[in-house]
C-alpha positions in Angstrom: -13.3 -64.5 8.2 -12.3 -61.6 10.4 -13.6 -58.1 9.4 -13.9 -54.8 11.1 -16.8 -52.6 9.8 -16.5 -49.0 10.7 -19.8 -47.1 11.0 -19.6 -43.3 11.3 -22.5 -41.2 12.5 -22.4 -37.5 13.1 -24.6 -37.4 16.2 -26.3 -34.2 15.0 -22.9 -32.6 14.2 -22.3 -32.0 10.5 -18.7 -33.0 10.4 -19.2 -36.7 9.6 -20.1 -35.9 6.0 -16.6 -34.4 5.4 -15.0 -37.4 6.9 -17.0 -39.8 4.8 -16.2 -37.8 1.6 -12.5 -38.5 2.0 -13.0 -42.3 1.8 -13.0 -44.2 -1.5 -16.3 -44.1 -3.2 -16.2 -47.9 -3.6 -16.0 -48.4 0.2 -18.6 -45.8 1.1 -22.2 -47.0 1.1 -25.0 -45.3 3.0 -22.6 -43.9 5.6 -20.8 -47.2 6.2 -17.2 -47.7 5.3 -15.3 -51.1 5.5 -11.7 -50.1 5.7 -10.2 -53.4 6.6 -9.7 -56.6 4.7 -11.3 -59.9 5.7 -8.9 -62.5 7.1 -9.5 -66.2 8.1 -10.5 -66.8 11.7 -11.6 -69.7 13.9 -14.1 -67.6 15.8 -17.6 -69.1 15.6 -19.4 -66.5 17.7 -21.8 -63.9 16.3 -20.6 -60.6 15.0 -20.0 -58.1 17.9 -20.9 -54.4 17.9 -19.1 -51.7 19.8 -19.8 -48.0 20.0 -17.2 -45.3 20.9 -17.6 -41.6 21.0 -14.7 -39.6 19.7 -13.7 -36.0 18.9 -14.7 -35.3 15.3 -11.3 -33.7 14.4 -9.5 -36.7 15.9 -11.6 -39.1 13.8 -10.7 -37.2 10.7 -7.0 -37.7 11.2 -7.6 -41.3 12.4 -9.4 -42.2 9.1 -6.7 -40.5 7.0 -4.0 -42.6 8.8 -6.0 -45.8 8.3 -6.3 -45.1 4.6 -2.6 -44.3 4.2 -0.7 -46.8 6.5 -1.1 -50.5 6.0 1.0 -51.2 9.1 -1.2 -49.0 11.3 -4.4 -50.4 9.8 -3.4 -54.0 10.6 -2.5 -53.2 14.2 -5.8 -51.3 14.5 -7.6 -54.3 13.2 -5.9 -56.6 15.6 -6.5 -54.3 18.6 -10.3 -54.0 18.0 -11.2 -57.4 16.7 -8.9 -60.0 18.1 -10.0 -63.1 16.2 -13.6 -62.1 15.7 -15.5 -59.8 13.3 -16.8 -56.7 14.9 -18.8 -53.7 13.9 -17.4 -50.5 15.4 -19.7 -47.5 15.5 -17.9 -44.2 15.9 -20.1 -41.4 17.2 -18.7 -38.0 16.3 -18.7 -35.5 19.2 -18.3 -31.8 18.6 -14.7 -30.9 18.7 -13.4 -29.2 21.8 -11.2 -26.9 19.7 -12.4 -24.5 17.0 -11.4 -25.6 13.5 -11.5 -21.9 12.5 -9.7 -19.2 14.3 -12.7 -16.9 14.6 -10.9 -14.1 16.4 -8.3 -13.9 13.6 -11.1 -14.3 11.0 -12.8 -11.2 12.4 -9.6 -9.2 12.2 -9.0 -10.2 8.6 -12.6 -9.6 7.7 -12.4 -6.0 8.9 -9.1 -5.4 7.0 -10.6 -6.9 3.8 -13.8 -4.9 4.0 -11.8 -1.7 4.7 -9.6 -2.3 1.7 -12.6 -2.9 -0.5 -14.3 0.2 0.6 -11.1 2.3 0.2 -10.6 1.0 -3.4 -14.3 1.7 -4.1 -14.0 5.2 -2.8 -10.7 5.7 -4.7 -12.3 4.7 -8.0 -15.2 7.2 -7.5 -12.7 9.9 -6.7 -10.7 9.1 -9.8 -13.8 9.5 -11.9 -14.8 12.8 -10.3 -11.2 14.1 -10.3 -10.8 13.4 -14.0 -14.0 15.3 -14.8 -13.1 18.3 -12.8 -9.6 18.3 -14.0 -10.8 18.4 -17.6 -13.0 21.4 -16.7 -10.2 23.1 -14.8 -8.6 24.4 -18.0 -11.6 26.6 -18.4 -13.1 27.2 -14.9 -10.8 28.1 -12.0 -13.3 26.7 -9.4 -13.2 23.3 -11.1 -9.4 23.3 -10.8 -9.7 24.0 -7.1 -12.2 21.1 -6.7 -9.9 18.8 -8.7 -7.0 19.7 -6.3 -9.1 18.8 -3.2 -10.1 15.5 -4.8 -6.5 14.7 -5.5 -5.6 15.4 -1.8 -8.4 13.0 -0.7 -7.1 10.4 -3.1 -3.7 10.8 -1.7 -5.0 10.1 1.8 -6.7 7.0 0.7 -3.6 5.8 -1.2 -1.5 6.3 1.9 -4.1 4.4 3.9 -3.9 1.5 1.4 -0.1 1.6 1.6 0.4 1.7 -2.2 3.3 4.1 -3.2 2.5 3.9 -6.9 -1.1 5.2 -6.4 0.2 7.8 -4.0 2.7 9.1 -6.6 -0.1 9.3 -9.2 -2.3 11.3 -6.8 0.6 13.8 -6.3 0.9 14.2 -10.0 -2.9 14.8 -10.2 -2.4 17.5 -7.7 0.4 19.0 -9.8 -2.1 19.2 -12.7 -4.4 21.2 -10.5 -1.6 23.5 -9.6 -0.7 24.1 -13.2 -4.3 25.0 -14.0 -4.2 27.5 -11.1 -0.9 28.9 -12.5 1.2 27.9 -9.5 4.0 26.6 -11.7 6.8 26.5 -9.2 5.0 24.1 -6.8 3.9 21.9 -9.7 7.4 21.8 -11.0 8.8 20.6 -7.7 6.2 17.9 -7.4 6.7 16.5 -10.9 10.5 16.6 -10.6 10.6 14.8 -7.3 8.2 12.1 -8.4 10.2 11.6 -11.6 13.5 11.2 -9.7 11.9 8.7 -7.2 10.3 6.7 -10.0 13.7 6.4 -11.8 15.4 5.2 -8.5 12.7 2.6 -7.6 13.7 -1.0 -7.5 11.0 -1.8 -10.0 10.8 1.0 -12.6 7.2 1.8 -13.5 7.3 3.0 -17.1 3.8 4.2 -17.1 4.5 6.5 -14.1 7.6 7.9 -15.9 5.6 8.6 -19.0 3.0 10.3 -16.9 5.7 12.5 -15.4 7.0 13.4 -18.8 3.5 14.2 -20.1 2.6 16.5 -17.2 6.1 18.1 -17.5 5.3 18.9 -21.1 2.0 20.4 -20.1 3.7 22.5 -17.5 6.2 23.8 -20.1 3.4 24.6 -22.5 1.2 26.4 -20.0 4.2 28.3 -18.6 5.2 29.5 -22.0 1.7 30.6 -22.9 1.5 32.5 -19.6 4.8 34.3 -20.2 3.8 35.2 -23.8 0.5 36.7 -22.6 2.2 38.7 -19.8 4.8 39.9 -22.2 2.2 41.0 -24.7 0.3 42.8 -21.9 3.4 44.7 -20.8 4.1 45.8 -24.3 0.6 47.1 -24.7 0.8 49.0 -21.5 4.1 50.6 -22.6 2.4 51.8 -25.8 -0.4 53.4 -24.0 0.0 57.2 -23.6 -2.0 58.8 -20.8 
């Protein structure tokens, strides 16, 4: 019987475990994998042992090819055994080439961490901006702070490259302008965002509804402002000095 027994050792390099894991569980026992069938032979000599040192990445692809291709496996068997059984020990050397592109990994890591921090800061600003915006109807200084928060949110949104979030931030700014009775600037922002939202390739219904809601608030606040000023003018006209 001719057989080739393939023994894989990692030589203090922890890549052999991954190679052994891809083998069939039935053929893997204590780090030894017999990949090749036994055939009849006339050789009466003792079983030989050979040791080769190979690149670990190369061994990974070698084992995969031996498992997949019967043709390649038979020729590999013929090359290393001849007519006699042999135990081939493959010692895995550390690969000469990095399996991970560490330079690109560092770049991606920085980008991912930056995006996480930006989203975290944006969430905090959204919470604070909502609180100050609610108080801006009663306290002018809170309306000023809400406007500044909206501007900082807009900067973060532009850094993230998200046009939907940027549009919402501009609408938040328009709310602050309404509270400060700067209706003309608020009207221009709302109208522009509404027109751009309608022309977008993917229409965001929530953004459109947000524009309609803020527009309704603008109309209401502007009407209240006009009524108060008209009443004040009438009172002044009735005053006799």
